[in-house]
LOLUMKOL-947156 format. One record per residue (C-alpha): x, z, y. Coordinates in nm, 2 decimals, padded with zeros to 4 digits. Example, Ala and Ser with C-alpha at 12.3 -4.5 7.8 and 13.67 -1.06 7.14 Angstrom:
// LOLUMKOL-947156
xx = 01.23	zz = 00.78	yy = -00.45 .
xx = 01.37	zz = 00.71	yy = -00.11 .
//
This chain:
// LOLUMKOL-947156
xx = -00.38	zz = -02.40	yy = 03.07 .
xx = -00.46	zz = -02.13	yy = 03.34 .
xx = -00.61	zz = -01.86	yy = 03.12 .
xx = -00.26	zz = -01.75	yy = 02.97 .
xx = -00.18	zz = -01.66	yy = 03.32 .
xx = -00.47	zz = -01.50	yy = 03.42 .
xx = -00.49	zz = -01.33	yy = 03.04 .
xx = -00.18	zz = -01.21	yy = 03.13 .
xx = -00.22	zz = -01.08	yy = 03.54 .
xx = -00.51	zz = -00.90	yy = 03.37 .
xx = -00.34	zz = -00.73	yy = 03.05 .
xx = -00.08	zz = -00.62	yy = 03.35 .
xx = -00.31	zz = -00.48	yy = 03.60 .
xx = -00.48	zz = -00.25	yy = 03.29 .
xx = -00.15	zz = -00.12	yy = 03.12 .
xx = 00.01	zz = -00.04	yy = 03.50 .
xx = -00.16	zz = 00.31	yy = 03.56 .
xx = -00.06	zz = 00.37	yy = 03.20 .
xx = 00.30	zz = 00.31	yy = 03.29 .
xx = 00.41	zz = 00.62	yy = 03.40 .
xx = 00.22	zz = 00.85	yy = 03.10 .
xx = 00.51	zz = 00.80	yy = 02.88 .
xx = 00.85	zz = 00.91	yy = 02.90 .
xx = 01.19	zz = 00.85	yy = 02.73 .
xx = 01.16	zz = 01.11	yy = 02.43 .
xx = 00.87	zz = 01.22	yy = 02.45 .
xx = 00.61	zz = 01.24	yy = 02.14 .
xx = 00.32	zz = 00.97	yy = 02.17 .
xx = 00.02	zz = 01.16	yy = 02.31 .
xx = -00.29	zz = 01.15	yy = 02.17 .
xx = -00.59	zz = 00.92	yy = 02.26 .
xx = -00.81	zz = 01.24	yy = 02.26 .
xx = -00.81	zz = 01.61	yy = 02.22 .
xx = -00.89	zz = 01.71	yy = 01.82 .
xx = -01.25	zz = 01.69	yy = 01.75 .
xx = -01.45	zz = 01.98	yy = 01.69 .
xx = -01.61	zz = 02.12	yy = 01.45 .
xx = -01.90	zz = 02.38	yy = 01.43 .
xx = -01.90	zz = 02.43	yy = 01.09 .
xx = -01.68	zz = 02.74	yy = 00.99 .
xx = -01.39	zz = 02.59	yy = 00.72 .
xx = -01.35	zz = 02.80	yy = 00.39 .
xx = -01.12	zz = 02.82	yy = 00.16 .
xx = -01.10	zz = 02.99	yy = -00.17 .
xx = -00.79	zz = 03.06	yy = -00.39 .
xx = -00.82	zz = 03.18	yy = -00.73 .
xx = -00.66	zz = 03.20	yy = -01.06 .
xx = -00.30	zz = 03.28	yy = -01.17 .
xx = -00.17	zz = 03.48	yy = -01.36 .
xx = -00.28	zz = 03.82	yy = -01.23 .
xx = -00.63	zz = 03.69	yy = -01.16 .
xx = -00.65	zz = 03.60	yy = -00.76 .
xx = -00.97	zz = 03.56	yy = -00.59 .
xx = -00.88	zz = 03.51	yy = -00.18 .
xx = -01.11	zz = 03.38	yy = 00.05 .
xx = -01.00	zz = 03.30	yy = 00.37 .
xx = -01.30	zz = 03.20	yy = 00.64 .
xx = -01.23	zz = 02.97	yy = 01.03 .
xx = -01.47	zz = 02.99	yy = 01.27 .
xx = -01.51	zz = 02.72	yy = 01.46 .
xx = -01.34	zz = 02.95	yy = 01.78 .
xx = -01.03	zz = 03.00	yy = 01.56 .
xx = -01.11	zz = 03.35	yy = 01.42 .
xx = -01.04	zz = 03.40	yy = 01.06 .
xx = -01.09	zz = 03.64	yy = 00.80 .
xx = -00.92	zz = 03.67	yy = 00.46 .
xx = -01.08	zz = 03.90	yy = 00.17 .
xx = -00.94	zz = 03.92	yy = -00.12 .
xx = -01.08	zz = 04.03	yy = -00.47 .
xx = -01.09	zz = 04.38	yy = -00.48 .
xx = -01.31	zz = 04.37	yy = -00.08 .
xx = -01.01	zz = 04.42	yy = 00.15 .
xx = -00.99	zz = 04.18	yy = 00.42 .
xx = -00.78	zz = 04.09	yy = 00.75 .
xx = -00.88	zz = 03.89	yy = 01.02 .
xx = -00.69	zz = 03.68	yy = 01.30 .
xx = -00.72	zz = 03.43	yy = 01.57 .
xx = -00.53	zz = 03.05	yy = 01.50 .
xx = -00.27	zz = 02.93	yy = 01.75 .
xx = -00.40	zz = 02.65	yy = 01.96 .
xx = -00.23	zz = 02.42	yy = 01.81 .
xx = -00.34	zz = 02.54	yy = 01.43 .
xx = -00.67	zz = 02.53	yy = 01.58 .
xx = -00.65	zz = 02.18	yy = 01.70 .
xx = -00.42	zz = 02.07	yy = 01.38 .
xx = -00.74	zz = 02.21	yy = 01.16 .
xx = -01.02	zz = 02.02	yy = 01.37 .
xx = -00.81	zz = 01.70	yy = 01.30 .
xx = -00.75	zz = 01.72	yy = 00.90 .
xx = -01.15	zz = 01.90	yy = 00.89 .
xx = -01.26	zz = 01.58	yy = 01.02 .
xx = -01.07	zz = 01.35	yy = 00.81 .
xx = -01.24	zz = 01.11	yy = 00.66 .
xx = -01.03	zz = 01.15	yy = 00.38 .
xx = -01.17	zz = 01.47	yy = 00.32 .
xx = -01.49	zz = 01.31	yy = 00.19 .
xx = -01.35	zz = 01.08	yy = 00.02 .
xx = -01.11	zz = 01.35	yy = -00.17 .
xx = -01.47	zz = 01.53	yy = -00.26 .
xx = -01.63	zz = 01.24	yy = -00.45 .
xx = -01.32	zz = 01.17	yy = -00.61 .
xx = -01.31	zz = 01.25	yy = -01.01 .
xx = -01.04	zz = 01.48	yy = -01.13 .
xx = -00.95	zz = 01.49	yy = -01.46 .
xx = -00.96	zz = 01.87	yy = -01.65 .
xx = -00.63	zz = 02.03	yy = -01.64 .
xx = -00.41	zz = 02.18	yy = -01.90 .
xx = -00.24	zz = 02.42	yy = -01.69 .
xx = -00.28	zz = 02.79	yy = -01.80 .
xx = -00.24	zz = 03.06	yy = -01.51 .
xx = -00.25	zz = 02.78	yy = -01.21 .
xx = -00.40	zz = 02.84	yy = -00.86 .
xx = -00.73	zz = 02.68	yy = -00.83 .
xx = -00.81	zz = 02.56	yy = -00.41 .
xx = -01.18	zz = 02.53	yy = -00.33 .
xx = -01.23	zz = 02.40	yy = 00.07 .
xx = -01.52	zz = 02.39	yy = 00.23 .
xx = -01.62	zz = 02.20	yy = 00.55 .
xx = -01.95	zz = 02.21	yy = 00.63 .
xx = -02.12	zz = 01.99	yy = 00.33 .
xx = -01.83	zz = 01.89	yy = 00.24 .
xx = -01.64	zz = 02.05	yy = -00.08 .
xx = -01.32	zz = 01.96	yy = -00.26 .
xx = -01.04	zz = 02.11	yy = -00.42 .
xx = -00.77	zz = 02.08	yy = -00.67 .
xx = -00.57	zz = 02.30	yy = -00.92 .
xx = -00.19	zz = 02.33	yy = -00.86 .
xx = -00.04	zz = 02.17	yy = -01.12 .
xx = 00.20	zz = 01.96	yy = -01.00 .
xx = 00.32	zz = 01.79	yy = -01.31 .
xx = 00.00	zz = 01.68	yy = -01.43 .
xx = -00.11	zz = 01.56	yy = -01.07 .
xx = -00.04	zz = 01.56	yy = -00.68 .
xx = -00.29	zz = 01.71	yy = -00.51 .
xx = -00.55	zz = 01.52	yy = -00.25 .
xx = -00.33	zz = 01.47	yy = 00.06 .
xx = -00.62	zz = 01.65	yy = 00.35 .
xx = -00.71	zz = 01.86	yy = 00.10 .
xx = -00.35	zz = 01.95	yy = 00.08 .
xx = -00.25	zz = 01.96	yy = 00.43 .
xx = -00.54	zz = 02.22	yy = 00.52 .
xx = -00.43	zz = 02.46	yy = 00.23 .
xx = -00.11	zz = 02.44	yy = 00.36 .
xx = -00.15	zz = 02.51	yy = 00.70 .
xx = -00.46	zz = 02.78	yy = 00.62 .
xx = -00.19	zz = 02.95	yy = 00.39 .
xx = 00.10	zz = 02.93	yy = 00.61 .
xx = -00.12	zz = 03.10	yy = 00.92 .
xx = -00.33	zz = 03.33	yy = 00.74 .
xx = -00.06	zz = 03.46	yy = 00.51 .
//
């Protein structure tokens, strides 16, 4: 019966240094920084009534370039917070699962199509709400890049 007090003492000794890390009202801290990605993230949005074709390429350091179908381009840099979020999403294991999922053909006319490439993984969806819900990890990257690159 002596193992229980020893285990409790050991657990208390291990957790005591962490007690000062959290304060009331703080958001939970991440266990580690966002994993680095060493490949560009490329998002292509195409379709719609006017035949849009925009491609956003984000370099591993957060620099981005957006090119439209006419060849006009804009550039910028992700904030540290947005880059961390992109890194988390780009290394999310759901992206691989979403890339291999079978998606039925869409019946939507003039819908936007999104194609996302992270390294060797390519996934995407057609934005046709009545037919299907977009894959969550892919949609999160699309939302992020659409918001930050305009």
